[in-house]
C-alpha positions, -999 to 999 in steps of 0.1 A, spaced: 566 56 -787 531 68 -780 531 104 -768 514 111 -735 486 136 -736 492 164 -711 472 176 -693 444 151 -691 419 178 -700 420 201 -730 432 238 -730 414 262 -752 432 293 -765 408 321 -777 422 350 -797 415 367 -830 452 368 -838 462 335 -855 499 343 -851 497 346 -813 476 314 -811 502 294 -830 532 310 -812 518 304 -777 507 269 -785 543 261 -796 556 277 -764 534 256 -742 546 224 -760 583 232 -761 586 248 -726 562 228 -705 554 197 -725 517 208 -728 503 192 -759 465 190 -753 458 225 -767 430 236 -790 427 270 -807 397 292 -815 397 325 -835 360 333 -834 347 342 -799 312 333 -810 322 296 -812 336 293 -777 305 284 -757 296 256 -782 331 242 -779 328 242 -741 294 225 -742 310 196 -760 330 189 -728 366 179 -721 380 214 -717 393 224 -682 411 256 -689 405 286 -712 429 314 -721 410 344 -732 420 376 -751 400 406 -739 397 426 -771 380 406 -798 354 413 -825 318 400 -820 321 390 -784 345 405 -759 367 384 -736 350 400 -706 315 390 -718 328 355 -725 343 353 -690 309 360 -675 292 334 -696 317 308 -688 314 315 -651 276 311 -653 275 280 -676 307 262 -667 320 272 -632 342 241 -631 363 255 -660 392 278 -651 398 309 -671 430 330 -676 429 364 -692 457 373 -716 453 409 -726 472 433 -748 465 461 -722 480 465 -687 450 480 -670 446 475 -632 409 483 -631 402 458 -659 423 431 -642 404 436 -609 371 434 -627 380 402 -644 392 386 -612 359 395 -596 341 378 -625 360 346 -616 392 347 -637 420 325 -622 448 349 -633 455 379 -655 485 384 -678 497 409 -703 509 396 -737 541 415 -734 550 396 -702 578 372 -703 568 338 -717 580 321 -685 554 340 -665 525 330 -688 536 294 -689 540 294 -651 504 307 -648 491 279 -670 510 253 -650 495 266 -618 460 264 -632 467 228 -644 479 218 -610 449 234 -593 425 216 -617 442 183 -611 441 187 -573 404 196 -574 397 166 -596 417 143 -572 398 157 -542 365 150 -558 376 115 -569 390 106 -535 359 117 -517 338 95 -540 361 65 -536 364 68 -498 327 70 -494 320 41 -517 351 20 -507 347 2 -540 377 -4 -562 372 2 -599 404 -18 -609 411 -45 -582 432 -63 -608 459 -36 -603 465 -49 -568 466 -86 -576 502 -89 -564 493 -76 -529 479 -103 -506 458 -87 -478 424 -87 -461 432 -56 -440 407 -28 -441 435 -2 -438 453 -16 -469 421 -15 -489 417 21 -479 452 26 -493 441 9 -526 412 34 -528 436 63 -524 460 49 -550 432 46 -576 424 83 -569 459 97 -572 474 74 -598 465 95 -629 480 127 -613 512 141 -627 524 153 -592 551 133 -573 539 104 -551 557 96 -518 555 60 -504 567 55 -469 569 24 -447 593 1 -430 616 -21 -451 599 -51 -465 563 -39 -464 559 -38 -502 565 -2 -513 576 -13 -548 544 -33 -552 524 -2 -545 545 18 -570 538 -9 -596 500 -6 -589 503 32 -593 520 27 -626 493 2 -638 465 26 -629 482 58 -643 478 70 -679 515 65 -685 522 46 -717 559 40 -710 576 14 -687 582 15 -650 619 21 -644 631 15 -608 663 29 -593 676 24 -558 694 57 -550 708 46 -516 745 50 -515 748 70 -547 771 100 -545 761 132 -563 780 125 -595 767 89 -599 732 100 -590 732 127 -618 748 102 -643 722 75 -634 692 98 -637 703 122 -664 727 102 -685 757 118 -703 769 128 -737 800 115 -754 832 130 -738 814 142 -707 842 128 -686 871 105 -689 859 71 -701 826 84 -715 833 70 -750 797 71 -761 765 89 -750 743 70 -725 707 79 -718 697 82 -682 669 65 -663 646 95 -670 650 91 -707 646 53 -704 613 58 -685 601 80 -713 563 85 -709 562 59 -681 570 60 -644 604 66 -627 605 50 -593 632 62 -569 636 40 -539 653 49 -506 650 86 -514 657 95 -477 694 86 -482 701 112 -509 728 137 -502 718 174 -500 735 181 -534 715 153 -550 683 166 -533 689 200 -550 691 183 -584 659 163 -578 641 195 -566 650 213 -598 639 184 -619 605 184 -602 601 222 -604 613 227 -639 604 194 -655 637 194 -674 673 182 -669 707 185 -684 726 152 -693 762 154 -680 784 174 -704 754 189 -723 742 225 -723 709 216 -739 680 207 -716 657 178 -721 621 175 -710 610 149 -685 578 132 -694 579 105 -668 558 104 -636 580 105 -604 572 80 -576 596 80 -546 598 57 -516 617 56 -483 618 37 -450 631 69 -432 610 94 -413 614 123 -438 596 147 -414 622 140 -387 651 143 -413 636 176 -425 634 189 -389 670 178 -383 682 196 -414 693 166 -433 665 167 -458 655 199 -477 622 214 -466 612 225 -501 618 191 -515 600 174 -486 568 195 -493 571 190 -530 572 152 -525 543 152 -500 517 163 -526 505 127 -525 516 105 -496 510 68 -489 521 51 -457 521 13 -457 515 -2 -422 540 -28 -409 530 -64 -409 527 -65 -371 500 -39 -374 479 -62 -396 482 -97 -381 451 -108 -400 472 -109 -431 496 -134 -417 475 -166 -425 469 -153 -460 505 -145 -467 516 -178 -452 494 -198 -475 503 -177 -505 541 -180 -499 538 -217 -492 523 -222 -527 548 -199 -543 578 -215 -526 566 -251 -534 561 -242 -571 595 -225 -572 613 -254 -556 594 -281 -575 577 -296 -544 542 -303 -533 527 -276 -512 531 -287 -476 504 -285 -449 513 -260 -421 506 -269 -385 474 -253 -373 492 -233 -345 519 -219 -369 499 -188 -379 490 -181 -343 527 -184 -332 537 -161 -361 512 -135 -350 531 -131 -317 563 -121 -336 571 -85 -344 585 -91 -379 611 -64 -382 616 -74 -418 578 -74 -425 564 -93 -455 599 -98 -470 610 -116 -438 579 -138 -437 586 -148 -473 622 -157 -465 610 -178 -435 586 -197 -457 611 -204 -485 636 -216 -460 611 -240 -443 598 -254 -476 634 -260 -489 640 -281 -458 606 -298 -458 603 -336 -462 572 -347 -444 535 -340 -452 532 -316 -423 555 -286 -424 580 -284 -396 580 -253 -374 616 -257 -364 630 -232 -389 603 -207 -381 610 -209 -344 648 -205 -349 642 -174 -372 620 -159 -345 648 -163 -320 634 -193 -301 647 -228 -299 624 -258 -301 631 -266 -265 621 -230 -254 587 -235 -270 580 -271 -262 587 -289 -229 609 -320 -228 593 -352 -240 588 -366 -205 570 -335 -194 550 -328 -226 518 -340 -210 510 -315 -182 484 -339 -168 510 -365 -157 515 -345 -125 479 -354 -115 472 -387 -98 438 -384 -114 426 -367 -146 420 -330 -139 386 -314 -139 375 -292 -167 382 -262 -146 417 -274 -137 424 -281 -174 412 -247 -184 435 -231 -158 464 -251 -173 456 -239 -208 454 -203 -197 487 -205 -178 504 -221 -208 490 -194 -232 502 -166 -209 536 -182 -207 539 -185 -245 527 -150 -250 553 -136 -225 525 -122 -204 508 -103 -232 471 -110 -227 460 -100 -262 484 -125 -277 474 -152 -252 437 -146 -261 445 -152 -298 464 -184 -289 433 -196 -270 409 -186 -297 389 -163 -273 385 -126 -269 407 -105 -246 377 -96 -223 369 -133 -220 405 -141 -210 405 -113 -185 373 -126 -169 389 -161 -167 420 -147 -150 400 -129 -124 381 -161 -116 414 -180 -112 427 -154 -87 397 -158 -64 
């Protein structure tokens, strides 16, 4: 399997001691999965290396022959202010540390510090660089509104401006190693967004999806972390967890809002430490997969109620995408209707039926609690029952909670003009149409206006004229 390069930019270690360079490079790889590391023993070569590009973080020793670390720090700040610098000195001197921080150092460590502190400082610098890069990228994308990879969203049928803004945000945050939270009602397409994120990321492994709803703490741990042979009764052989199966890809955890507190603690540790223990093992494994989570729950409300851990909530909210409900983007209904008609006809081996012209308008008056998934189910049901050239609306009306008789008057009264001894004038006919639209829309003028094909202000003006 191809190894993922982490981080996306290079880290340069500068020290005249080759033993320390090799030792700390191995520490970064084994403890934090950081493998994009370069080493330099001669301080005179540093600026030339930086001028070649690709380096985002430099770890500098202060005491070196030829050119001191403090002098290099000043040169880097002047020539490459976008590069972060961490000082790693053999001396614990407060005045020197303060002077380096004033010159622009991101952090200052002593070589005798515990390795965990040094690695933690490097990880903080990496996260800061990634967030700054993402902010710049998002600003550019939002201003331009142009998608660089529209093919990543080919499975999502929409013409909604808000959805296209979401696509722009997805392109910006997809390469990030930070967790991504996707929220939205059931059926809006959260997994489709997760798949788009995976396509746009730099992950070389597969997308592994797990629905964690209803999993107790033990099953959750076994599902994600796996187990070794003999971990519990019946564990006759070792089994890799979903994290290991995802490898260098993406792990998608759906319905994360239903996790128990105990499982939330395990997930938090996984995100913080980047490592996990298979059940029955005392040897940790590194996680290389990108974590994407989704929920239909209001996590902010659950956090306020104490049923979702605050620290985990803020960890997951580093990147957040909220997908609007289908009723909030009614312009997508005709597109989705046509798309699902073609998909259903192909799946059922039938010719694609022609929908009645008023079907899309009637569907736009429905709240769709099941969102896009519900509309898809409606279409498949209608196409499976379809026999004539024109698609029947009967199954749609039943699914929406209306009978055919509630929507259409009895046959003898279908022509409203029969109550006239003469044909009505255009003004009288217009009044009848407006009254019928108001009735079908249950008094909601915005919906009635859509049924009539006019703007809400025009309908309001017509109603005022009728009242005079």
